[in-house]
C-alpha positions as CSV (number, residue, x, y, z in Angstrom):
1,M,23.9,-6.7,-11.9
2,N,23.5,-8.4,-8.4
3,S,19.9,-8.4,-7.7
4,K,20.8,-7.2,-3.8
5,T,21.6,-3.9,-5.5
6,L,18.4,-3.5,-7.1
7,S,15.2,-2.0,-5.6
8,D,12.6,-4.5,-4.4
9,L,10.1,-3.9,-7.2
10,K,12.9,-4.4,-9.8
11,S,14.2,-7.8,-8.1
12,A,10.7,-9.1,-8.3
13,L,10.4,-7.9,-12.0
14,L,13.9,-9.7,-12.4
15,V,12.5,-12.9,-10.8
16,C,9.8,-12.7,-13.4
17,K,11.7,-12.3,-16.3
18,S,11.3,-15.7,-17.7
19,G,7.9,-15.0,-18.1
20,F,8.5,-11.8,-20.0
21,F,10.9,-13.8,-22.3
22,A,8.1,-16.3,-22.9
23,V,5.7,-13.4,-23.7
24,G,8.2,-12.3,-26.3
25,F,9.0,-15.6,-27.5
26,F,5.5,-16.2,-28.3
27,S,5.0,-12.8,-29.7
28,L,7.6,-13.5,-32.4
29,F,5.4,-16.4,-33.9
30,V,2.0,-14.5,-33.3
31,N,3.5,-11.6,-35.3
32,F,4.8,-14.1,-38.1
33,L,1.2,-15.6,-38.3
34,M,-0.2,-12.1,-38.6
35,L,1.3,-12.3,-42.1
36,V,-1.0,-15.4,-42.6
37,P,-4.1,-13.4,-43.9
38,S,-1.9,-11.4,-46.3
39,F,-0.9,-14.1,-47.8
40,Y,-4.0,-16.0,-48.0
41,M,-5.4,-12.9,-49.6
42,L,-2.3,-13.0,-52.2
43,Q,-2.8,-16.7,-53.0
44,V,-6.9,-16.2,-53.7
45,Y,-5.9,-13.4,-56.1
46,D,-3.2,-14.6,-57.8
47,R,-3.5,-18.3,-57.8
48,V,-7.3,-19.4,-57.0
49,I,-8.9,-16.8,-59.2
50,A,-6.6,-17.1,-62.0
51,T,-6.9,-20.8,-62.3
52,S,-10.2,-21.4,-61.0
53,S,-9.6,-24.2,-58.8
54,H,-11.6,-25.2,-56.2
55,S,-8.9,-27.6,-54.3
56,T,-6.7,-25.0,-54.1
57,L,-9.2,-22.7,-52.3
58,V,-10.1,-25.6,-50.0
59,M,-6.7,-26.4,-49.1
60,L,-5.5,-22.5,-48.8
61,T,-8.6,-21.9,-46.5
62,L,-8.0,-25.4,-44.4
63,I,-4.2,-24.1,-43.9
64,L,-5.4,-20.5,-43.2
65,V,-8.1,-21.8,-40.4
66,L,-5.3,-24.1,-38.5
67,L,-2.7,-21.1,-38.6
68,L,-5.2,-18.7,-37.3
69,V,-6.4,-21.1,-34.6
70,T,-2.9,-21.6,-33.8
71,M,-2.3,-17.8,-33.7
72,G,-5.3,-17.8,-31.4
73,I,-4.0,-20.3,-29.0
74,L,-0.6,-18.6,-28.7
75,E,-2.3,-15.4,-27.9
76,W,-4.4,-16.9,-25.2
77,V,-1.2,-18.6,-23.8
78,R,0.9,-15.3,-23.6
79,S,-2.4,-13.8,-22.1
80,R,-2.5,-16.3,-19.6
81,I,1.6,-15.9,-19.0
82,M,0.6,-12.4,-18.3
83,V,-2.1,-13.0,-15.5
84,R,0.3,-15.4,-13.9
85,I,3.4,-12.8,-14.0
86,S,1.1,-10.3,-12.3
87,T,-0.2,-12.9,-10.0
88,R,3.4,-13.8,-9.2
89,L,4.1,-10.1,-8.7
90,D,1.2,-9.7,-6.1
91,L,2.8,-12.7,-4.2
92,I,6.3,-11.3,-4.2
93,L,5.6,-8.0,-3.3
94,G,2.2,-8.2,-1.3
95,Q,3.5,-8.4,2.0
96,R,6.5,-6.4,1.6
97,L,4.1,-3.3,0.2
98,Y,2.0,-4.2,3.0
99,D,4.4,-3.8,5.9
100,A,6.1,-0.8,4.0
101,S,2.6,1.1,3.9
102,F,2.2,0.0,7.4
103,K,5.5,1.3,8.6
104,Q,5.2,4.4,6.6
105,A,2.1,5.0,8.9
106,L,4.1,4.5,11.7
107,A,6.8,6.3,10.8
108,T,4.6,9.5,9.7
109,G,2.5,9.2,13.0
110,G,-0.5,8.3,10.9
111,M,0.1,11.4,8.6
112,Q,0.4,9.5,5.6
113,A,-1.5,6.4,6.6
114,S,-3.0,5.3,3.0
115,A,-3.8,1.8,1.5
116,Q,-2.9,3.8,-1.9
117,P,0.4,1.7,-2.5
118,L,-1.8,-1.5,-2.6
119,N,-4.3,0.0,-4.8
120,D,-1.2,1.1,-7.3
121,M,-0.2,-2.6,-7.0
122,T,-3.7,-3.6,-8.1
123,A,-3.9,-1.3,-10.9
124,L,-0.7,-2.0,-12.1
125,R,-1.3,-5.8,-12.1
126,Q,-4.4,-5.0,-14.3
127,F,-2.4,-2.9,-16.7
128,I,0.1,-6.0,-16.9
129,T,-2.6,-8.1,-18.0
130,G,-4.7,-5.8,-20.3
131,N,-4.1,-5.7,-24.1
132,G,-2.4,-2.3,-24.2
133,L,0.8,-3.9,-22.7
134,F,0.8,-6.1,-25.9
135,A,1.1,-3.3,-28.2
136,F,4.6,-2.7,-26.7
137,F,5.6,-6.5,-27.3
138,D,4.1,-6.3,-30.7
139,A,6.0,-3.0,-31.8
140,P,9.6,-4.4,-32.0
141,W,8.4,-7.0,-34.7
142,L,7.6,-4.0,-37.1
143,P,10.8,-4.8,-39.2
144,I,9.4,-7.9,-39.8
145,Y,6.4,-6.4,-41.7
146,L,8.8,-3.9,-43.2
147,A,11.0,-6.4,-44.7
148,V,7.9,-8.2,-46.3
149,M,6.6,-4.9,-47.7
150,F,10.1,-4.3,-49.5
151,L,9.7,-7.8,-51.0
152,F,6.5,-7.3,-52.3
153,H,7.8,-3.9,-53.8
154,P,10.3,-1.5,-52.8
155,W,7.7,1.2,-53.0
156,F,5.7,-0.6,-50.6
157,G,8.4,-0.7,-48.4
158,W,9.4,3.1,-48.5
159,F,5.6,4.1,-48.0
160,A,5.5,2.0,-44.9
161,V,8.6,3.0,-43.6
162,G,7.2,6.8,-44.0
163,C,3.8,5.9,-42.4
164,A,5.7,4.1,-39.4
165,L,7.7,7.4,-38.9
166,I,4.8,9.3,-38.7
167,L,3.0,7.2,-36.3
168,V,6.2,7.0,-34.0
169,A,6.4,10.8,-34.0
170,L,2.7,11.2,-33.2
171,A,3.3,8.5,-30.0
172,Y,6.6,10.8,-28.8
173,L,4.4,13.9,-29.2
174,N,1.6,12.1,-27.2
175,E,4.0,11.5,-24.4
176,R,5.1,15.0,-24.6
177,L,1.7,16.3,-24.4
178,T,-0.2,14.4,-22.2
179,N,2.4,12.7,-19.5
180,A,3.3,15.5,-17.3
181,T,-0.6,16.4,-17.1
182,L,-1.6,12.9,-16.1
183,L,1.0,12.6,-13.8
184,E,0.2,16.0,-11.8
185,A,-3.6,15.0,-12.1
186,N,-3.1,11.7,-10.5
187,K,-1.2,13.4,-7.7
188,Q,-4.0,15.9,-7.2
189,N,-6.3,13.0,-7.1
190,L,-4.5,11.3,-4.5
191,A,-4.7,14.6,-2.5
192,A,-8.4,14.8,-3.1
193,T,-8.7,11.3,-2.2
194,A,-6.7,11.6,1.3
195,F,-8.6,15.0,2.0
196,T,-11.9,13.1,1.8
197,Q,-10.8,10.0,3.6
198,K,-9.8,12.3,6.7
199,N,-13.1,14.1,6.3
200,L,-14.9,10.9,6.5
201,R,-13.2,9.9,9.8
202,N,-14.4,12.9,11.2
203,A,-18.1,12.9,10.1
204,E,-19.5,13.6,13.7
205,V,-17.6,16.6,13.9
206,V,-17.9,17.9,10.4
207,E,-21.9,17.1,11.0
208,S,-22.1,18.6,14.4
209,M,-20.4,21.9,13.6
210,G,-21.8,22.5,10.0
211,M,-18.5,22.3,8.2
212,L,-19.6,19.9,5.5
213,D,-20.0,23.1,2.9
214,M,-16.7,24.7,3.7
215,L,-14.7,21.3,3.6
216,F,-16.9,20.3,0.4
217,Q,-15.9,23.7,-1.2
218,R,-12.1,22.9,-0.2
219,W,-12.5,19.3,-1.9
220,K,-14.5,20.8,-5.2
221,A,-11.3,23.2,-5.5
222,I,-8.9,20.0,-5.7
223,N,-11.2,18.1,-7.8
224,H,-11.5,21.0,-10.3
225,K,-7.7,21.0,-10.7
226,V,-8.0,17.1,-11.6
227,L,-10.8,17.5,-13.8
228,S,-9.1,20.4,-15.6
229,L,-5.8,18.0,-15.9
230,Q,-7.4,15.2,-17.0
231,G,-9.6,16.8,-19.4
232,L,-6.7,18.9,-21.0
233,A,-4.7,15.5,-21.0
234,S,-7.8,13.5,-22.5
235,D,-8.5,16.5,-25.4
236,R,-4.6,16.4,-26.5
237,G,-4.3,12.8,-26.1
238,G,-7.9,12.1,-27.8
239,S,-7.1,14.2,-30.8
240,I,-3.8,12.4,-31.4
241,A,-5.3,9.0,-31.1
242,A,-8.3,10.4,-33.3
243,F,-5.6,11.7,-35.8
244,S,-3.8,8.5,-35.7
245,K,-6.3,6.2,-36.6
246,T,-7.6,8.5,-39.3
247,F,-4.2,8.5,-40.6
248,R,-3.9,4.6,-40.4
249,L,-7.5,4.3,-42.3
250,L,-6.2,6.6,-45.1
251,V,-3.1,5.5,-45.8
252,Q,-4.2,1.6,-45.9
253,S,-6.5,3.3,-48.8
254,L,-3.7,5.1,-50.3
255,I,-1.6,1.9,-50.6
256,L,-4.4,0.3,-52.3
257,G,-4.1,3.4,-55.0
258,L,-0.4,3.0,-55.1
259,G,-0.9,-0.7,-55.4
260,A,-3.3,-0.2,-58.3
261,Y,-1.3,2.1,-60.2
262,L,1.9,-0.8,-59.6
263,A,-0.5,-3.3,-60.9
264,I,-1.5,-1.2,-64.0
265,E,2.1,-0.8,-64.7
266,Q,2.4,-4.3,-64.2
267,E,5.4,-4.4,-61.7
268,I,3.0,-6.3,-59.0
269,T,0.0,-8.5,-59.4
270,P,-3.5,-7.6,-58.0
271,G,-3.2,-10.1,-55.1
272,L,-0.2,-8.0,-54.0
273,M,-2.0,-5.0,-53.8
274,I,-4.7,-6.2,-51.4
275,A,-2.0,-7.9,-49.3
276,G,-0.2,-4.9,-49.2
277,S,-3.1,-3.0,-48.0
278,I,-3.6,-5.8,-45.3
279,L,0.1,-5.9,-44.3
280,L,0.3,-2.2,-44.0
281,G,-2.6,-2.3,-41.6
282,R,-1.2,-4.9,-39.4
283,A,2.4,-3.5,-39.4
284,L,0.9,-0.1,-38.1
285,A,-1.5,-1.6,-35.7
286,P,0.8,-1.8,-32.5
287,I,1.9,1.9,-32.9
288,D,-1.5,3.0,-33.0
289,Q,-2.5,0.8,-30.5
290,M,0.4,2.0,-28.0
291,I,-1.3,5.7,-28.9
292,G,-4.5,4.6,-27.7
293,A,-3.2,3.0,-24.5
294,W,-0.8,5.5,-23.6
295,K,-3.1,7.1,-21.0
296,G,-3.0,3.7,-19.5
297,F,0.5,3.1,-19.7
298,S,1.1,6.7,-18.3
299,G,-0.7,5.6,-14.9
300,A,0.9,2.6,-15.0
301,R,4.4,4.0,-15.0
302,G,3.3,6.6,-12.0
303,Q,1.8,3.5,-10.1
304,Y,5.4,1.8,-10.8
305,A,7.4,4.9,-9.4
306,R,5.1,5.5,-6.6
307,I,5.4,1.6,-5.5
308,D,9.2,1.8,-6.2
309,E,9.8,5.1,-4.1
310,L,7.7,3.5,-1.0
311,L,10.0,0.4,-1.4
312,K,13.5,2.4,-1.6
313,K,12.2,4.7,1.2
314,V,10.9,1.9,4.0
315,A,13.8,-0.4,3.9
316,A,12.8,-4.4,4.5
317,E,13.0,-5.3,8.4
318,P,16.7,-7.5,8.8
319,E,16.2,-11.0,9.6
320,R,16.4,-11.2,13.3
321,M,17.6,-14.0,15.6
322,S,14.7,-15.0,18.1
323,L,15.6,-14.1,21.7
324,P,13.8,-15.6,24.8
325,D,10.3,-14.9,26.0
326,P,10.8,-11.8,27.9
327,L,10.9,-11.5,31.9
328,G,9.6,-7.6,31.6
329,E,12.5,-5.9,32.7
330,V,12.5,-2.7,31.2
331,T,15.8,0.1,30.9
332,A,15.7,3.8,29.5
333,E,19.4,4.7,28.8
334,N,19.8,8.4,28.0
335,L,16.5,8.5,26.0
336,V,15.8,10.8,23.7
337,V,12.5,10.7,21.6
338,V,11.6,12.8,18.3
339,P,8.1,12.4,16.9
340,P,7.6,11.1,13.5
341,G,7.7,14.1,10.8
342,S,9.3,16.7,13.7
343,Q,12.7,17.8,14.5
344,K,12.1,18.8,18.2
345,P,12.6,16.4,20.9
346,V,9.3,15.7,23.6
347,L,11.5,13.3,25.7
348,A,15.3,14.4,26.2
349,G,17.7,12.4,28.5
350,L,15.4,10.0,30.3
351,N,17.1,7.2,32.4
352,F,15.1,4.6,34.6
353,H,15.1,1.1,35.5
354,V,12.1,-1.2,36.0
355,A,12.4,-4.6,37.4
356,P,10.3,-7.4,35.8
357,G,6.9,-7.6,37.6
358,G,7.1,-3.7,38.5
359,T,4.2,-1.5,38.2
360,V,4.6,2.2,37.3
361,G,2.3,4.9,37.4
362,I,3.4,7.5,34.7
363,I,1.9,11.2,35.5
364,G,2.6,14.8,34.4
365,P,0.6,17.7,32.8
366,S,-0.9,17.3,29.2
367,A,2.1,17.5,26.3
368,S,4.8,16.8,28.9
369,G,5.6,13.6,26.9
370,K,3.5,10.6,28.6
371,S,2.1,8.8,25.4
372,S,5.5,9.8,23.6
373,L,7.2,7.4,26.4
374,A,4.8,4.9,26.0
375,R,5.5,4.7,22.3
376,A,9.0,4.4,23.1
377,I,8.9,1.8,25.8
378,L,6.9,-0.3,23.0
379,G,9.1,0.1,20.2
380,I,6.3,2.1,18.5
381,W,8.7,4.9,17.9
382,P,12.6,4.3,17.8
383,A,14.7,6.3,19.9
384,A,16.5,9.6,18.6
385,Q,19.3,8.8,20.8
386,G,19.7,6.3,23.7
387,K,17.9,3.0,24.1
388,V,15.0,1.4,25.3
389,R,15.6,-1.7,26.7
390,L,13.6,-4.9,27.0
391,D,15.3,-7.9,29.0
392,G,18.8,-6.2,27.9
393,A,17.9,-6.2,24.2
394,D,16.7,-3.1,22.6
395,V,13.4,-3.0,22.3
396,Y,13.2,-1.7,18.4
397,S,15.5,-4.8,17.6
398,W,13.2,-7.7,18.6
399,K,11.1,-9.9,16.2
400,R,7.8,-7.9,16.4
401,D,5.8,-10.9,15.4
402,E,7.4,-13.0,18.2
403,L,7.3,-9.7,20.8
404,G,3.5,-8.9,20.3
405,R,2.3,-11.6,21.9
406,H,4.1,-10.6,25.2
407,I,3.1,-6.9,24.8
408,G,-0.2,-5.7,25.9
409,Y,-1.1,-2.0,24.9
410,L,-4.1,0.1,25.7
411,P,-3.9,3.3,23.7
412,Q,-5.8,6.6,24.5
413,D,-7.9,6.5,21.1
414,I,-9.4,3.2,21.3
415,E,-9.3,1.3,17.8
416,L,-11.2,-1.9,17.5
417,F,-11.3,-3.9,14.2
418,E,-13.7,-5.4,11.9
419,G,-14.8,-8.8,13.4
420,S,-15.9,-10.3,16.2
421,I,-15.8,-9.5,19.8
422,S,-13.7,-12.6,20.5
423,E,-11.4,-12.0,17.4
424,N,-10.7,-8.5,18.7
425,I,-10.0,-9.7,21.8
426,A,-7.8,-12.7,20.9
427,R,-6.0,-10.1,18.3
428,F,-7.4,-11.9,15.3
429,G,-4.9,-15.0,16.3
430,E,-6.3,-18.5,16.6
431,V,-9.2,-17.6,19.2
432,D,-8.6,-19.4,22.6
433,P,-12.4,-19.3,24.0
434,V,-10.9,-19.8,27.7
435,A,-8.3,-17.1,27.1
436,V,-10.8,-14.7,25.9
437,V,-13.1,-15.4,28.5
438,D,-10.3,-15.1,31.5
439,A,-9.3,-11.7,29.6
440,A,-12.8,-10.3,29.4
441,R,-13.2,-11.2,33.2
442,L,-10.2,-9.6,34.0
443,A,-11.2,-6.6,32.2
444,G,-14.6,-6.6,33.8
445,V,-16.4,-6.8,30.8
446,H,-17.9,-10.5,30.5
447,E,-21.3,-9.6,31.5
448,L,-21.7,-6.7,29.4
449,I,-20.4,-8.9,26.3
450,L,-23.0,-11.8,27.2
451,K,-25.5,-9.2,27.0
452,L,-24.8,-8.5,23.4
453,P,-27.1,-10.0,20.6
454,E,-24.3,-12.4,19.7
455,G,-22.3,-12.3,22.8
456,Y,-18.7,-13.1,21.8
457,D,-19.8,-13.4,18.4
458,T,-21.1,-10.0,18.0
459,I,-19.7,-8.2,14.9
460,I,-18.5,-4.8,15.6
461,G,-16.8,-2.5,12.9
462,A,-13.8,-0.4,13.4
463,T,-15.4,2.4,15.7
464,G,-16.8,-0.3,17.9
465,G,-20.5,-0.2,16.3
466,G,-23.0,0.9,18.9
467,L,-20.7,0.3,22.1
468,S,-20.1,3.2,24.4
469,G,-16.4,4.8,24.9
470,G,-16.1,2.9,28.4
471,Q,-17.5,-0.3,26.6
472,R,-14.9,0.0,23.9
473,Q,-12.1,0.8,26.4
474,R,-12.9,-2.2,28.4
475,I,-12.9,-4.7,25.4
476,G,-9.4,-2.8,24.5
477,L,-8.5,-3.7,28.0
478,A,-9.3,-7.5,27.3
479,R,-7.2,-7.4,24.1
480,A,-4.2,-5.8,26.0
481,V,-4.5,-8.4,28.9
482,Y,-5.2,-11.6,26.8
483,K,-3.0,-14.5,28.0
484,L,-1.2,-12.2,30.3
485,P,1.6,-10.6,28.4
486,R,4.9,-9.6,30.3
487,L,4.9,-5.9,29.4
488,I,1.7,-4.0,29.6
489,V,1.1,-0.3,28.8
490,L,-2.1,1.3,29.5
491,D,-2.1,5.0,28.3
492,E,-5.3,6.9,30.4
493,P,-7.4,3.4,30.6
494,N,-9.7,5.2,33.1
495,S,-10.6,8.4,30.7
496,N,-13.9,7.0,29.7
497,L,-14.9,4.7,32.8
498,D,-17.6,5.2,35.5
499,D,-17.2,4.6,38.9
500,V,-17.9,0.7,38.3
501,G,-15.6,0.8,35.7
502,E,-12.8,2.6,37.8
503,R,-13.2,-0.2,40.4
504,A,-13.2,-3.0,37.6
505,L,-9.8,-1.3,36.3
506,S,-8.4,-1.5,40.0
507,E,-9.1,-4.9,40.7
508,A,-7.7,-5.7,37.0
509,L,-4.3,-3.9,38.3
510,V,-4.0,-5.7,41.1
511,K,-4.5,-9.1,39.5
512,L,-1.9,-8.2,36.6
513,K,0.6,-7.1,39.4
514,D,0.0,-10.5,41.3
515,A,0.4,-12.3,37.8
516,G,3.9,-10.8,37.8
517,C,3.4,-8.6,34.6
518,T,5.5,-5.5,34.3
519,L,3.0,-2.4,34.1
520,F,3.0,1.1,33.1
521,V,0.1,3.1,33.4
522,I,-0.5,6.8,32.2
523,T,-3.3,8.6,34.1
524,H,-4.5,12.0,35.2
525,R,-6.7,10.4,37.8
526,T,-5.4,9.3,41.1
527,S,-7.7,6.8,41.7
528,V,-5.7,3.8,40.3
529,L,-2.3,4.9,41.9
530,N,-2.8,3.1,45.1
531,V,-2.4,-0.1,43.5
532,L,1.0,0.7,41.7
533,D,4.4,0.6,43.5
534,K,6.3,3.4,41.8
535,L,5.5,6.7,40.4
536,M,7.2,8.5,37.3
537,V,6.7,12.2,36.7
538,L,7.2,14.0,33.4
539,R,7.6,17.7,32.8
540,E,8.1,19.2,29.7
541,G,9.8,16.0,28.1
542,A,12.2,15.5,31.2
543,L,11.9,13.3,34.1
544,M,11.3,15.2,37.3
545,M,10.8,12.3,39.8
546,F,10.8,8.7,39.8
547,G,10.5,6.3,42.6
548,P,8.5,4.4,45.7
549,R,4.8,5.9,45.1
550,D,4.4,7.4,48.8
551,Q,7.7,9.3,48.4
552,V,7.0,10.4,45.0
553,L,3.8,11.7,46.2
554,A,5.2,13.0,49.5
555,E,7.5,15.2,47.4
556,L,4.7,16.3,44.8
557,T,2.7,17.7,48.0
558,K,5.9,19.5,49.7
559,A,6.6,21.0,46.2
560,A,3.0,22.1,45.9
561,Q,3.1,24.2,49.2
562,P,3.7,27.9,48.6
563,K,6.8,27.7,51.1
564,A,8.4,25.3,48.9
565,A,11.5,26.3,47.1
566,P,12.5,25.1,43.4
567,A,15.4,23.2,44.5
568,A,13.0,20.9,46.8
569,I,11.8,19.2,43.5
570,A,15.0,17.7,43.2
571,P,14.6,14.3,40.9
572,I,14.1,11.2,42.7
573,Q,16.0,8.3,40.8
574,D,15.1,4.7,42.0
575,G,16.5,2.2,39.5
576,N,15.1,-0.8,41.7
């Protein structure tokens, strides 16, 4: 089958197939060498003791040591191969899985934001490098041991076949009794973890309103299901594993009895009696090990399924041709926007054009679609219908890693990242000290940063550490204007600012306007509107007005008068 028709995970495993074949090849020799102790015991009993030959004992012992050391080396080699396979899988899939997790968070509006796929990949790698997987490589060589058992004596062979069939039946029963329960337990555990993560992100709200006990009771109910399911699966699996181990020890003793009977009847030698017992234990060990490792295997199978499902659901980004640096021209063509996970449009039928360097204020009542429009302009949310174009190209089709440096965005919820202030402003790329300071000065936050304990090298957390809301907002603004991107979208940039911050913001907007940046500013406050050229009015997802600032404000004032008729609120469409 062509690898292009396979999922990304299966394709990655296909790339590693030579490594798996090598492990299988080494496993063949490892399992042949596992016969050495049995034949050594056979020779000691039948040759050394019978002849009392010291030289024979020494030579046999030297051969045994040499072969078992060789086996140990082969075991080590195949273990190292599995480590390299797991590392290679991570190198192949790491970025793809990281991108898929990120895109899933975007596509669901953050509802499914989780690092669980990366944790699944780590757990899957750990299983691949563990001893449990080698049982699955060793089990197929069971016929080798059975054939040797038949060579020792047919009764030995049939006895081993019967024991193997019983253990295989136990392995199948273990699968039937534990797999579904373990999968459900893992599912409930993931739900409990996600629930806890959301609660921790809102710890201040939980603490202030005394919600901790109620949330704990809800988590406790979910966790109780997890414990019940895990306990049930562990009880069943443990019972089968204990029975399997007892059965294997029992049959190793019983085959000694069978061997003693055959030796008494002079059908085999005493050496074959001992060798048969050792060989039977070795033959049944992989199956017994598989039963013991089944919980880990079941978990790995669930991790594989979740990773595969995610990579199938979130397709890899197609390779796109690089485009020239944008000038900042923005056009909406019959734009319809539907939030991730929703069926209802929040914006419908929007048409507008903003020339490079244009400055637009976006106003309107709450839930009118202002933030949704910002996400559509930036290509965060794809258009359900129509297009948003940047310099004539669909903004969603640009290479994001190339477009990103030409985009500035300040969201309502300011998210800073673990690192220094300079790294946050420089977007965690190579820190250009001059550009960082220029951005901070433009955002009016340079003096504030200098007063911090380590200045620009001050380490902050994801929530901004000890910074106030206004300080975080101004650092976020500095990040948005770093190196003067061509398109800047500011969503409520003055929501946490005092009068000083408001003046600094207005000055920053004037400088950005003079620099030729295309600006979209969403605001409920009118203080920043004076520095913008145009206004856009949204209401219930529709574009009610768009045009020069003074003309739109005059229309709004006219519409607010009691004598104004509804027809007076006719949309203004100005594409210039």
